[in-house]
C-alpha positions in Angstrom: 0.0 0.0 0.0 2.8 2.4 0.8 4.3 1.9 -2.6 0.9 2.7 -4.3 0.5 5.9 -2.2 4.1 6.9 -2.9 3.5 6.4 -6.7 0.2 8.5 -6.5 2.0 11.3 -4.7 4.8 11.3 -7.2 2.2 11.5 -10.1 0.4 14.4 -8.4 3.8 16.3 -8.0 4.6 15.7 -11.7 1.2 17.0 -12.8 1.6 20.2 -10.7 5.1 20.8 -12.0 3.9 20.4 -15.6 1.0 22.8 -15.0 3.5 25.4 -13.6 5.7 25.0 -16.6 2.8 25.6 -18.9 1.8 28.7 -17.1 5.4 30.0 -17.2 5.6 29.4 -20.9 2.3 31.2 -21.6 3.3 34.2 -19.5 6.7 34.7 -21.1 6.6 37.2 -23.9 10.3 37.0 -25.0 10.4 33.4 -26.2 9.6 32.5 -29.8 9.6 29.2 -31.7 10.7 28.7 -35.2 8.5 27.0 -37.7 8.8 26.2 -41.4 6.3 28.8 -42.4 7.7 31.6 -40.3 7.9 32.7 -36.7 5.2 31.5 -34.2 4.7 33.8 -31.2 3.5 32.6 -27.9 0.0 33.8 -28.9 0.1 31.3 -31.8 0.1 34.1 -34.4 2.0 33.2 -37.6 4.2 35.9 -38.9 5.1 35.1 -42.5 8.5 36.1 -43.8 8.6 37.3 -47.4 11.9 36.2 -48.8 13.1 35.3 -52.2 13.6 31.7 -51.2 9.9 31.4 -50.1 8.7 33.0 -53.4 10.9 30.7 -55.5 9.8 27.7 -53.5 6.1 28.6 -54.1 6.7 29.2 -57.8 8.6 25.9 -58.3 5.8 23.9 -56.5 3.2 25.5 -58.8 5.2 24.8 -62.0 5.8 21.2 -60.9 2.1 20.7 -60.2 1.3 22.1 -63.6 3.9 19.8 -65.3 2.5 16.8 -63.5 -1.0 17.6 -64.6 0.1 18.0 -68.2 2.2 14.8 -68.2 -0.9 12.9 -67.1 -2.7 14.0 -70.2 -1.7 11.8 -73.2 -2.2 13.1 -76.7 -2.5 10.1 -79.0 -1.7 12.2 -82.1 1.7 13.0 -80.7 2.4 9.3 -80.0 1.5 8.0 -83.4 3.8 8.9 -86.3 2.3 10.9 -89.2 3.3 8.4 -91.8 4.0 4.7 -91.1 7.4 4.7 -92.9 8.9 7.8 -91.2 11.5 5.7 -89.4 12.6 3.9 -92.6 13.1 7.2 -94.4 15.1 8.5 -91.5 17.4 5.4 -91.5 17.9 5.5 -95.2 18.7 9.2 -95.6 22.4 8.7 -94.8 22.8 5.8 -97.2 21.0 7.8 -99.9 23.3 10.8 -99.4 26.3 8.6 -100.1 24.6 7.1 -103.2 23.7 10.5 -104.5 27.4 11.6 -104.3 28.5 8.5 -106.1 25.9 8.9 -108.9 26.9 12.5 -109.5 30.5 11.3 -109.8 29.5 8.6 -112.3 27.4 11.0 -114.3 30.4 13.4 -114.5 32.7 10.6 -115.7 30.2 9.5 -118.4 29.9 13.0 -119.7 33.7 13.4 -119.8 33.9 10.1 -121.8 31.3 11.2 -124.3 33.1 14.6 -124.7 36.4 12.8 -125.3 34.7 10.6 -127.9 33.2 13.4 -129.8 36.1 15.8 -129.2 33.8 18.8 -129.3 33.8 20.9 -126.1 30.9 23.1 -127.4 28.5 20.1 -127.0 28.7 20.0 -123.2 25.1 21.2 -122.6 23.9 18.7 -125.2 25.8 15.8 -123.5 24.4 16.7 -120.1 20.8 16.8 -121.5 21.3 13.3 -123.1 22.3 11.9 -119.7 19.1 13.1 -118.1 
């Protein structure tokens, strides 16, 4: 029994000391707590700080939210190619450029051979037209 009474007395003492601490805290006007959004006074009034960091943070949150909303929307026209063979054309362009250069070289050689055979330099435009 003595142990139970002793525990009850200790509990009452702790309650009283906690109440006294709460009263001291409420009565003190000098102490302030820091919070993420600004300064909190003892009267629980929030004083917002206007800083560049807060403005930038707010702006970045807004833009990220907008981007997330836009990324959730899927436009099927952007996903599908306009023509079914666009990738084939893209892959063949490099090869076709090489072939185009080689064909131009061959055409020039044939024209030179014909000019040598005829021996007439004035017929150059006529020889070019015959090739086409």
